[in-house]
N, C-alpha and C positions, 0 to 999 in steps of 0.2 A: 503495499499499500504506500510506503514512504517513497519509493522509487517513482511510482506513478504520479503522486502529488509533485514532486520534483520535475518530472517531465512536463506535467500540464501546466506548471507555473512558467518553464521556460518556453513552451509552445504559445502560451497566452502572451507572454511578453512579446515574443518575436512576432507574433500575428499582428500586433499593432503598429509595426513598420519601425520598431525601435531598432536602433543599433547596438551592437555589443559595446559597452562602455569598459575601457581599460582602465584599471585601478588608478587612482589618484597618486600623485608623487609623495613622496615621504613628508608627513606634517611637521617634521623636525627639521627639514632642509630650509635653507635661506629663501626669501621670496625672489622669483624671477625678475629679471630687469627688461624683459620683452626683446631680448636679443636673440639672434639666429640660435636655433637648437634649444631653446628654453622651452619648458613643458608650458601647454597652453590649452585653454578650454575653447577658444573661438577666436576669430581673426582679430579683434580689439585687444587681445593679449599680446599682440606682436607688432614691433615697429614696423615691420614688412607688410602687416595686414593679411598675413599668410600663414594661417594655423593649419597644418595638414597631419591626417591620422594615417601610419604606416602600420597597417594590422599585422603584416609579416614579422616585423620586430617589436610590435606592441607597444608603441609611442606615439604621442601626439605632439607635436613640436613647431614651434615657429620656424618657418623656412625661408628661402629667397630663391629668385629667378637665377638661372646659371646658362652658361654656354661655353663653348670652347674658349671664347675670348674673355669670359667672366666666370672663373671655375669656382667650385665650393670651396669654403674655408674648412679646415680640420674640424672634427667633432671633438667632443669632451674626451674620447679616448686617445686623441691623438691620431687617429685614423682619417684619412682623406674620404670625406663624403662624396658621394657619387651623384653626378648630375643625371637624373633619371630622365626616361622617354617624354615626360611631361615639361622638361626644362626647368625642374625645380630640384633644389639639393635635399639628398636624403642620407641622413646621418645613420650610423650603426646603433648610437646611444645618444640619448637627451642629456643636457646639462644637468647637473644635480641641484634642482631648484623646485620650487613649487609655484604654480600661478596663483595670483591673489584671488 
């Protein structure tokens, strides 16, 4: 019965068109400054006005436009972020901060 209830709860939540919410950033972390790769909830949380969710690495971060002439800055791990096929920077990790 317990498994059925959990299943029904998930189906009900998904039927309403809701997206899966990625867990919030660490509540003990410093506040984000709205910089590229900071955690965000929506576009207003970013200087670039571009908050993007990357489901495969389970982060939602501020990002920016990129191209061959304007490459992405390194992410918080020091790795080079990729300029994806949408022309926006995709980091492997978010900055260690929490959105307001």
